C-alpha positions in Angstrom: 121.8 140.8 313.5 121.5 144.1 315.4 119.4 146.9 313.9 119.6 149.4 316.7 121.5 152.1 314.7 120.4 154.6 312.1 123.9 154.8 310.5 126.9 152.6 310.6 130.2 154.4 309.8 133.0 152.0 308.7 136.3 153.5 309.6 137.3 155.3 312.9 139.9 157.7 311.7 139.4 161.5 311.8 136.9 161.5 308.9 134.7 158.7 310.1 134.7 160.0 313.7 133.8 163.5 312.6 130.9 162.2 310.6 129.8 160.3 313.6 130.0 163.5 315.7 127.8 165.4 313.3 125.2 162.6 313.3 125.2 162.2 317.1 124.9 166.0 317.5 121.6 165.7 315.5 120.4 162.8 317.8 121.0 160.2 315.2 122.0 156.7 316.6 125.4 156.0 315.0 127.9 153.2 315.3 131.5 153.4 314.3 133.3 150.2 313.3 137.1 150.4 313.3 139.4 147.4 312.4 142.3 148.6 314.5 142.2 147.7 318.2 144.0 150.9 319.3 144.1 154.5 318.1 146.8 155.2 315.5 150.0 156.7 317.0 151.6 157.5 313.7 150.7 160.9 312.1 150.5 160.8 308.4 148.6 164.1 308.3 150.3 167.0 310.1 148.3 170.1 309.0 145.0 171.5 309.9 144.0 174.2 307.4 141.9 177.2 308.3 138.6 175.9 307.0 138.9 172.8 309.0 139.5 174.9 312.1 136.4 176.8 311.1 134.5 173.5 311.0 135.6 172.8 314.5 134.7 176.4 315.5 131.2 175.9 314.1 130.7 173.3 316.7 132.5 175.2 319.5 135.6 173.0 319.9 138.3 174.8 317.9 140.2 175.8 321.0 140.9 172.1 321.8 143.0 171.9 318.7 144.5 175.4 318.9 145.8 174.8 322.4 147.9 171.8 321.2 149.2 172.9 317.8 151.5 175.4 316.3 150.0 178.1 314.0 151.9 179.3 311.0 150.6 182.1 308.7 152.6 180.9 305.7 152.5 177.6 303.8 154.3 176.2 300.7 152.8 175.5 297.3 154.7 172.9 295.4 157.8 173.6 297.4 158.1 177.1 295.8 160.4 179.6 297.5 157.6 182.1 298.0 155.2 180.9 300.6 151.4 181.3 300.5 150.3 184.1 302.9 147.2 183.0 304.8 147.3 186.1 307.0 145.3 188.2 304.5 142.4 185.8 304.4 139.0 186.6 306.0 138.8 184.2 308.9 139.5 184.0 312.6 142.0 181.3 311.6 144.2 182.8 308.9 146.9 180.2 309.3 147.7 176.5 309.2 148.0 174.6 312.4 150.8 172.1 312.7 149.3 169.3 314.7 150.0 165.5 314.5 147.2 163.5 313.2 147.3 161.3 316.3 146.3 164.3 318.4 143.7 165.4 315.9 142.1 161.9 316.0 142.2 161.8 319.8 140.5 165.1 320.1 137.8 164.2 317.6 137.3 160.8 319.4 136.9 162.6 322.7 134.2 164.8 321.1 132.5 161.7 319.7 132.4 160.0 323.1 131.0 163.1 324.7 128.1 163.0 322.2 127.5 159.3 323.0 128.9 157.7 319.8 129.3 154.0 320.0 132.8 153.2 318.8 133.8 149.6 318.5 137.5 148.8 317.8 138.8 145.5 316.5 135.8 145.1 314.2 136.9 144.2 310.7 134.1 144.7 308.2 134.1 142.1 305.4 130.8 142.5 303.7 128.5 145.4 303.0 125.1 144.9 301.2 122.0 147.0 300.8 118.4 146.6 300.0 115.4 148.9 299.5 115.3 150.1 303.1 118.5 149.1 304.9 122.2 148.3 304.8 123.7 145.1 306.1 127.3 145.1 307.5 129.0 141.9 308.4 132.5 141.1 309.7 134.6 139.7 312.5 135.7 140.9 315.9 138.6 138.5 316.4 137.1 135.1 315.7 133.6 136.3 316.6 131.3 137.2 313.7 129.1 140.3 313.9 126.3 141.7 311.8 124.5 145.1 311.9 121.5 146.5 309.9 121.1 150.2 309.6 119.2 152.7 307.5 122.4 154.1 306.0 126.1 153.4 306.0 129.2 155.4 305.2 132.7 154.2 304.2 135.5 156.2 305.7 137.8 153.2 305.6 140.7 154.6 303.7 142.4 154.2 300.3 141.8 150.4 300.2 138.2 150.9 301.2 136.3 147.6 301.6 133.0 149.6 301.2 134.1 151.1 297.9 135.1 147.7 296.6 131.9 146.1 297.8 129.9 148.7 295.9 132.1 148.1 292.7 132.8 151.9 292.5 135.6 152.6 290.1 138.6 154.4 291.7 139.9 156.2 288.6 143.0 158.3 288.3 146.7 158.2 287.8 149.1 155.5 288.9 152.3 156.3 290.9 155.3 157.6 289.0 157.4 159.2 291.7 158.1 158.4 295.3 158.6 160.8 298.3 159.9 159.9 301.7 158.5 161.5 304.9 160.0 161.2 308.3 159.2 162.7 311.7 162.6 163.2 313.5 164.5 165.3 316.0 167.2 167.4 314.4 170.6 168.1 316.0 171.4 170.7 313.4 168.1 172.3 312.3 168.1 175.2 309.8 167.3 178.7 310.8 163.9 178.9 309.1 161.2 177.0 310.8 159.5 176.1 307.5 161.9 175.3 304.6 161.4 174.2 301.0 164.3 173.6 298.7 164.5 172.1 295.2 167.7 171.8 293.2 169.5 169.4 291.0 169.9 166.9 293.9 166.1 166.7 294.6 163.4 168.2 296.6 163.3 168.9 300.4 160.5 170.2 302.6 161.0 170.7 306.4 158.4 171.9 309.0 158.0 171.6 312.8 155.7 168.8 313.7 153.9 170.9 316.3 155.0 169.1 319.4 158.1 171.3 320.1 160.5 168.5 319.6 160.3 166.9 316.2 160.4 168.1 312.6 158.9 166.5 309.5 161.3 166.0 306.6 160.0 165.2 303.1 162.5 164.4 300.4 162.6 163.3 296.8 165.9 162.0 295.6 166.7 163.1 292.0 169.2 160.2 291.6 167.0 157.5 293.0 164.7 155.3 290.8 161.0 155.0 291.6 160.3 152.8 294.6 156.9 151.6 295.6 155.4 152.8 298.8 155.7 149.3 300.2 159.5 149.4 300.0 161.2 149.9 303.4 163.0 153.2 304.1 165.7 153.9 306.6 166.7 157.0 308.6 170.1 156.8 306.9 168.5 157.1 303.5 166.5 160.1 304.6 169.5 161.8 306.2 171.8 161.3 303.2 169.2 162.6 300.7 168.4 165.6 302.9 172.1 166.4 303.2 172.7 166.3 299.5 169.8 168.7 298.8 170.4 171.0 301.8 174.2 171.1 301.5 175.0 169.9 305.0 173.9 167.2 307.4 170.8 168.1 309.5 171.7 165.2 311.8 168.2 163.7 312.1 167.7 161.2 314.9 165.1 159.4 317.0 162.5 158.8 314.2 158.9 158.7 315.4 157.7 157.6 311.9 159.2 157.0 308.5 157.2 156.2 305.4 157.3 156.3 301.6 154.6 158.0 299.6 153.9 158.2 295.9 152.1 160.6 293.6 149.3 158.1 292.9 146.0 160.0 292.6 142.6 158.5 292.4 138.9 159.6 292.7 135.8 157.5 293.3 133.5 157.5 290.3 130.7 158.4 292.6 130.3 159.3 296.3 126.9 157.7 296.8 125.4 154.5 295.8 121.9 154.0 297.2 122.1 154.1 301.0 125.9 154.0 301.2 128.3 156.9 301.0 132.1 157.4 300.7 134.2 160.0 302.5 137.8 160.9 302.9 140.5 158.6 301.5 137.8 156.1 300.6 136.6 158.7 298.0 139.9 160.3 297.0 143.7 159.7 297.4 146.3 162.2 296.4 150.0 163.0 296.8 150.7 164.6 300.2 151.3 168.0 298.8 149.8 170.9 300.6 148.6 168.7 303.5 145.0 168.7 302.2 143.8 165.1 302.2 142.6 164.8 305.8 141.2 168.3 305.7 139.1 167.7 302.6 137.9 164.4 304.2 136.7 166.1 307.4 134.9 168.7 305.3 133.3 165.8 303.3 132.0 164.6 306.6 130.7 168.0 307.6 128.8 168.3 304.4 127.2 164.8 304.7 126.4 164.7 308.4 123.6 167.3 308.7 122.0 166.2 305.4 121.9 162.6 306.4 120.5 163.5 309.8 117.7 165.7 308.2 116.6 162.8 306.0 116.6 160.4 309.0 114.5 162.8 311.0 112.1 163.4 308.1 112.8 167.1 307.8 114.2 166.7 304.2 113.6 164.3 301.4 116.1 161.8 300.1 116.9 164.1 297.2 119.1 166.3 299.4 121.5 163.4 299.8 122.4 163.6 296.1 123.8 167.1 296.8 126.6 165.4 298.8 128.1 164.1 295.6 127.2 167.1 293.5 128.9 169.4 296.0 131.8 167.4 297.2 133.0 165.4 294.2 134.0 168.6 292.3 136.1 169.4 295.3 137.8 166.0 295.0 138.5 166.7 291.3 140.0 170.1 292.2 142.1 168.5 294.9 143.4 165.9 292.4 144.5 168.7 290.0 146.0 170.8 292.8 148.1 168.1 294.3 149.3 166.7 291.0 150.4 170.2 289.9 152.2 170.7 293.2 153.9 167.3 292.9 155.0 168.1 289.4 156.7 171.3 290.6 158.4 169.4 293.4 159.6 166.4 291.5 161.4 167.8 288.4 165.0 168.9 288.8 166.3 169.6 285.3 167.2 173.3 284.3 163.9 174.0 282.5 161.9 172.8 285.5 164.0 174.8 287.9 163.5 177.9 285.7 159.8 177.4 285.8 159.9 177.2 289.6 161.7 180.5 289.8 159.1 182.1 287.5 156.1 180.7 289.4 157.7 181.7 292.7 157.8 185.3 291.4 154.1 185.1 290.4 153.3 184.2 294.0 154.6 187.6 295.1 151.6 189.1 293.2 149.0 189.5 296.0 146.1 188.5 293.9 147.8 185.3 292.7 148.9 184.4 296.2 145.5 185.0 297.6 143.8 182.8 295.0 146.0 179.9 295.7 145.8 180.5 299.5 142.0 180.4 299.2 142.3 177.2 297.3 144.7 175.4 299.6 143.1 176.5 302.9 139.6 175.5 301.9 138.2 179.0 302.3 137.6 179.3 298.6 135.1 176.4 298.4 131.7 177.4 297.2 128.6 175.4 296.2 126.9 176.7 293.0 123.5 175.0 293.0 120.6 175.4 295.5 119.8 172.5 297.7 116.0 173.0 297.6 113.1 175.0 296.4 112.5 178.1 298.5 109.3 180.1 298.9 108.4 183.6 300.1 110.8 185.7 298.1 113.9 183.8 299.0 116.6 184.1 296.4 119.6 182.0 295.4 121.9 184.9 294.8 124.9 184.3 292.6 128.2 185.1 294.3 126.5 184.9 297.8 124.5 181.7 298.0 126.8 178.7 298.5 129.6 180.7 299.9 131.0 180.2 303.4 130.5 182.7 306.2 133.4 183.4 308.6 132.7 183.8 312.3 131.8 187.4 311.7 130.9 189.9 314.4 127.2 190.6 314.8 125.3 193.5 316.3 122.0 192.2 317.6 118.7 194.1 317.6 119.0 194.9 321.3 122.5 196.4 320.7 124.5 193.6 322.2 127.4 192.2 320.3 128.3 188.6 319.5 129.6 186.4 316.6 127.9 184.1 314.2 129.3 180.6 315.0 127.8 180.2 318.5 124.4 180.0 316.8 125.5 177.1 314.7 127.0 175.0 317.5 123.9 172.7 317.7 124.1 171.9 314.0 120.9 173.9 313.2 120.1 176.2 310.4 120.4 179.9 311.2 118.2 182.7 310.0 119.9 186.1 310.2 117.0 188.6 310.1 117.5 192.3 309.8 114.3 193.9 311.3 113.5 196.4 314.0 110.4 194.4 315.0 109.1 191.2 313.4 106.8 188.4 314.4 108.2 186.2 311.7 108.6 182.6 312.9 110.0 179.7 310.9 107.8 176.9 310.1 110.7 174.5 310.7 111.8 173.7 314.2 115.4 173.2 313.3 116.1 176.9 312.4 117.5 179.4 314.9 116.4 183.0 314.4 118.9 185.7 315.1 117.6 189.3 314.9 120.4 191.7 313.9 120.3 195.5 314.1 119.3 197.3 311.0 122.3 199.3 309.5 124.7 198.1 312.1 126.2 195.1 310.3 128.5 195.7 307.3 129.4 193.3 304.5 126.8 190.8 303.3 124.5 191.5 306.2 124.2 195.1 305.1 122.9 194.1 301.7 120.0 191.8 302.5 117.0 191.8 304.8 117.4 188.1 305.7 120.0 185.4 305.2 119.5 181.7 305.7 122.7 179.9 306.7 123.2 176.1 306.4 124.3 174.0 309.4 127.8 173.8 307.8 128.2 177.6 307.7 127.4 178.2 304.0 124.8 180.7 302.8 121.7 179.0 301.4 119.4 181.8 300.4 118.9 185.5 300.9 115.9 187.8 300.8 116.2 191.4 299.6 112.9 192.6 301.0 111.7 191.3 304.4 108.0 190.3 304.0 107.8 189.1 307.6 106.7 185.7 306.3 107.7 182.3 307.4 110.5 180.2 306.1 109.4 177.4 303.8 111.5 175.1 301.7 111.2 171.7 300.2 114.4 169.7 300.2 
């Protein structure tokens, strides 16, 4: 039994790997156990939303993903004719990035290896137990048994999570009622529009470029077909025939990279934490593939958990801060469940009343305020955390409408007149204090805080309204101070 690691992450997909990256960035000894012997080549997820790109930008690696994907400023909601317009959103990434999951996973794994993460493939976890001060993980590598003891563990091991089952955490929600077929194919007769959604009496069709310059993803629901379980085999001929009926002509798909059947099953873990063990990604929530949100929400789960777990391991925060992982992220899982179920309902009903409702809602999306609200929701930019993480001293204030909200990579004018942006100061995973002061000897009492002195009166927006702003390692505002008392930063997590 090895006990050389602080955290064992079970599951080496994008979510587990990103959690490992965050822990390793904070000098936490982390082990990733993945049952597959090779990296996945199929790409269930195809979309990186703007907030996930911000997550990567917060750590200085967004360009790795941008260089290999295809940005698109519009995105569909429930297959409605009017697309969501991300171009109006406040971010350096006002778009979705079409990028195969296999590429996303490869790039995150490369980052993990750069940070020294120990990744062990072919390791099937079979048992997870915990006691007062450790977690015990046992399993097999081929025919060879293994065992690891660590202070904490995280299950990022997918919808059939062994970790979730070992903890007896209920996976509550809605059983499957409808099926959808997804296929990545080359098209001999593609439509003129690069992104297409179509719903009529024959069924529902969504079509988008895969991001590699060769293949498209086709998603279809056949109005005439009975429900089929996701385990039922699907052929290219079935996809082609259904797409032709809906579109009105043969798109001539060929050379399938991947074909699979999905359902509208939707489930959410009753809790995200039990003692020293946490759930993230599909282990915590599964949803219909509407809006391309599942992997994105999972990576953002990992971003939320990583720095909190590291701070407890290093003794700079109490165990209580770990409860905020569930209180902050499970409501996001609930919202994701409602969002994807609503979208699937719009995409899977084909009678005249349902089609009339679609036309009406598509018209509503032409109202800028409505479009922006749903764009914020789908992109992840609208996520905000309502409750403070800790008690703050020295006139720090948890300001409603500010604290808990994300900061984009905004331009900064520093005290010496130079110009920069915010995110480079967060690349090490540290807290950042934005301090508006001509001269100040204020120093934080905590080593893990970067101080950035910005010029008085030269920064607009939020920074123009406060003397100081404390930013969490994940880029969300924690506290603000209206009057600078030149004191230290003190808080008790």
